[in-house]
KEDREN-998713 format. One line per 3 residues: number of its first residue (from 0); their letters; for each residue x, y, z of C-alpha. Coordinates in nm, 3 decimals, padded with zeros to 5 digits, always signed. Each point is the difference from the previous one (the first is absolute). Example, Ala and Ser with C-alpha at 12.3 -4.5 7.8 and 13.67 -1.06 7.14 Angstrom:
! KEDREN-998713
0) as) +01.230:-00.450:+00.780 | +00.137:+00.344:-00.066
//
This chain:
! KEDREN-998713
0) mnl) +06.588:+08.332:+09.505 | -00.138:+00.107:+00.320 | +00.294:-00.112:+00.185
3) qsy) -00.023:+00.298:+00.248 | +00.285:-00.107:+00.257 | +00.234:+00.013:-00.307
6) qkl) -00.144:+00.382:-00.119 | +00.035:+00.109:+00.353 | +00.375:-00.108:+00.007
9) vaq) +00.033:+00.150:-00.334 | -00.128:+00.333:+00.110 | +00.203:-00.058:+00.325
12) fck) +00.325:+00.022:-00.260 | -00.143:+00.264:-00.202 | +00.029:+00.249:+00.339
15) lpg) +00.344:-00.018:-00.032 | +00.222:+00.267:-00.194 | +00.111:-00.088:-00.331
18) iga) -00.230:-00.352:-00.001 | -00.261:+00.017:-00.314 | -00.277:-00.241:-00.035
21) kta) +00.245:-00.231:-00.213 | +00.263:-00.046:+00.240 | -00.261:-00.001:+00.319
24) qrl) -00.178:-00.293:-00.198 | +00.343:-00.179:-00.062 | +00.076:+00.047:+00.357
27) ayh) -00.295:-00.131:+00.178 | +00.036:-00.306:-00.221 | +00.305:-00.046:+00.090
30) vlk) -00.122:+00.040:+00.387 | -00.237:-00.249:-00.135 | +00.277:-00.233:-00.056
33) mpe) +00.213:+00.014:+00.263 | -00.050:-00.300:+00.316 | -00.228:+00.140:+00.257
36) aev) +00.248:+00.026:+00.326 | +00.182:+00.273:-00.264 | -00.290:+00.171:-00.061
39) kqf) -00.068:-00.021:+00.357 | +00.390:+00.126:+00.070 | -00.018:+00.274:-00.246
42) avd) -00.296:+00.159:+00.167 | +00.144:-00.052:+00.324 | +00.262:+00.181:-00.096
45) myd) -00.142:+00.244:-00.145 | -00.185:+00.139:+00.311 | +00.277:-00.092:+00.199
48) arr) +00.178:+00.300:-00.175 | -00.289:+00.219:-00.018 | -00.032:-00.016:+00.356
51) rvk) +00.352:+00.008:+00.125 | +00.184:+00.234:-00.248 | -00.019:+00.366:+00.089
54) yck) +00.155:+00.344:-00.045 | +00.328:+00.110:+00.183 | -00.064:+00.282:+00.214
57) icg) +00.300:+00.141:-00.090 | +00.044:-00.023:-00.393 | -00.345:-00.105:-00.142
60) nlc) +00.225:-00.333:-00.112 | -00.206:-00.345:+00.028 | +00.042:-00.165:+00.327
63) ege) -00.082:-00.312:+00.227 | +00.073:+00.232:+00.301 | +00.014:+00.330:+00.077
66) vce) +00.294:+00.109:-00.167 | +00.147:-00.099:-00.295 | +00.345:-00.201:-00.043
69) vce) +00.152:+00.271:-00.186 | -00.100:+00.255:+00.296 | +00.118:-00.228:+00.244
72) dpr) +00.353:-00.102:-00.143 | +00.229:+00.249:+00.179 | +00.241:-00.080:-00.336
75) rdh) -00.216:+00.275:-00.167 | +00.109:+00.297:-00.066 | -00.256:+00.199:+00.168
78) sli) +00.119:+00.340:-00.192 | -00.150:-00.098:-00.321 | -00.379:-00.049:-00.091
81) cvv) -00.083:-00.124:-00.303 | -00.415:+00.090:-00.089 | -00.149:-00.246:-00.188
84) kda) -00.388:-00.017:-00.081 | -00.044:-00.369:+00.108 | +00.146:-00.298:+00.208
87) rdv) +00.020:-00.131:-00.392 | +00.250:+00.229:-00.085 | +00.208:-00.077:+00.382
90) fai) +00.014:-00.376:-00.143 | +00.175:+00.136:-00.312 | +00.219:+00.186:+00.118
93) ekt) +00.131:-00.220:+00.259 | +00.013:-00.252:-00.253 | +00.330:+00.245:-00.143
96) hey) +00.173:-00.060:+00.356 | +00.134:+00.380:-00.115 | -00.222:+00.200:+00.251
99) rgl) +00.136:-00.049:+00.359 | -00.273:+00.307:+00.120 | -00.338:-00.028:+00.101
102) yhv) -00.319:+00.035:-00.143 | -00.327:+00.229:+00.031 | -00.297:-00.111:-00.182
105) lgg) -00.266:+00.199:-00.133 | -00.282:-00.178:-00.056 | -00.069:+00.112:-00.314
108) tis) +00.069:+00.326:-00.241 | -00.172:+00.303:-00.066 | -00.252:-00.015:-00.243
111) ple) -00.295:+00.257:-00.010 | -00.178:-00.197:-00.252 | -00.046:-00.298:+00.230
114) gvg) -00.056:+00.192:+00.285 | +00.294:-00.040:+00.189 | +00.219:+00.327:+00.175
117) pdd) +00.281:+00.055:+00.150 | -00.261:-00.047:+00.357 | -00.075:-00.357:-00.149
120) iai) +00.389:-00.166:-00.002 | +00.252:+00.023:+00.285 | +00.190:+00.338:-00.056
123) dql) -00.084:+00.156:+00.368 | +00.169:-00.360:+00.154 | +00.294:+00.053:-00.281
126) lar) +00.040:+00.371:+00.177 | -00.037:-00.144:+00.351 | +00.348:-00.215:-00.056
129) lgg) +00.210:+00.300:-00.113 | +00.285:+00.129:+00.231 | +00.199:-00.132:+00.151
132) evk) +00.215:-00.273:-00.160 | -00.198:+00.088:-00.299 | +00.275:+00.145:-00.270
135) evi) -00.193:-00.102:-00.370 | -00.325:-00.122:-00.117 | +00.002:-00.157:-00.333
138) lat) -00.323:-00.035:-00.215 | -00.043:-00.281:-00.155 | -00.379:-00.008:-00.103
141) npd) -00.061:-00.088:-00.397 | +00.067:+00.222:-00.273 | -00.322:+00.032:-00.065
144) vqg) -00.249:+00.316:+00.014 | -00.098:-00.061:+00.361 | +00.334:-00.134:+00.081
147) eat) +00.169:+00.310:-00.134 | -00.243:+00.209:+00.190 | +00.006:-00.160:+00.340
150) aay) +00.405:+00.011:-00.012 | -00.061:+00.379:-00.144 | -00.235:+00.083:+00.301
153) isr) +00.200:-00.181:+00.243 | +00.331:+00.196:-00.135 | -00.171:+00.344:+00.064
156) llg) -00.121:-00.111:+00.343 | +00.335:-00.091:+00.127 | +00.168:+00.293:-00.162
159) gyd) +00.035:+00.142:+00.361 | +00.197:-00.238:+00.162 | +00.357:-00.035:-00.041
162) iki) +00.056:-00.356:-00.133 | +00.064:-00.092:-00.359 | -00.318:-00.076:-00.217
165) sri) +00.059:-00.255:-00.314 | -00.204:-00.170:-00.270 | +00.105:-00.347:-00.134
168) ahg) +00.151:+00.022:-00.364 | -00.205:-00.125:-00.251 | +00.080:-00.071:-00.315
171) ipi) +00.105:-00.274:-00.256 | -00.059:-00.397:+00.156 | +00.346:-00.166:-00.067
174) gae) -00.067:-00.232:-00.301 | -00.223:+00.243:-00.187 | +00.106:+00.126:-00.292
177) ley) -00.093:+00.361:-00.061 | -00.208:+00.042:-00.302 | -00.274:-00.169:+00.196
180) ade) +00.013:+00.194:+00.288 | -00.311:+00.277:+00.026 | +00.069:+00.416:-00.011
183) itl) -00.014:-00.015:+00.389 | +00.210:-00.264:+00.070 | +00.283:+00.175:-00.220
186) aka) +00.002:+00.340:+00.134 | +00.021:-00.189:+00.381 | +00.285:-00.159:-00.135
189) leg) +00.168:+00.306:-00.078 | -00.190:+00.205:+00.276 | +00.188:-00.257:+00.222
192) rts) +00.330:-00.037:-00.191 | +00.336:-00.092:+00.236 | +00.392:+00.086:-00.068
195) v) +00.175:-00.320:-00.110
//
């Protein structure tokens, strides 16, 4: 079958991260079954989000103005900055309702194999925010090779500042069984143990 419009739609869905050919075909087929008005609104909403959503000029989080809601909130603890890879991590931490400090979004992690070095992420912007009220920087990058390398690099840079540097704990998730945990996760859980 030579359905060019359908094939073009599938190709567009394939460009999205984590979407393979089969999923792209299912999504395209779903769009074709939707009422025309819904499809049009979907397209308008995508375009509108792309046009309106920006990065906060202070922390790099997503926002629709110049500054995000977190940075604008006077009730947040300005002595704490939690460093994360991207805005998705901010959303994940905010869902816990436990953290009341500020954020700094790096926009990636150091990955020499992918050609991403320290100058390619927002480390200089983080350093510019230090001083004054900041008393602690929490490194909350992912516990993978790139996240650990980024955390170690930032930790070395911050060594010259008079602030506390901490790393989020890693280990066994609630509800998991030890026998199914990998060696690295178990090692991190033992390393990050706390008193009871």
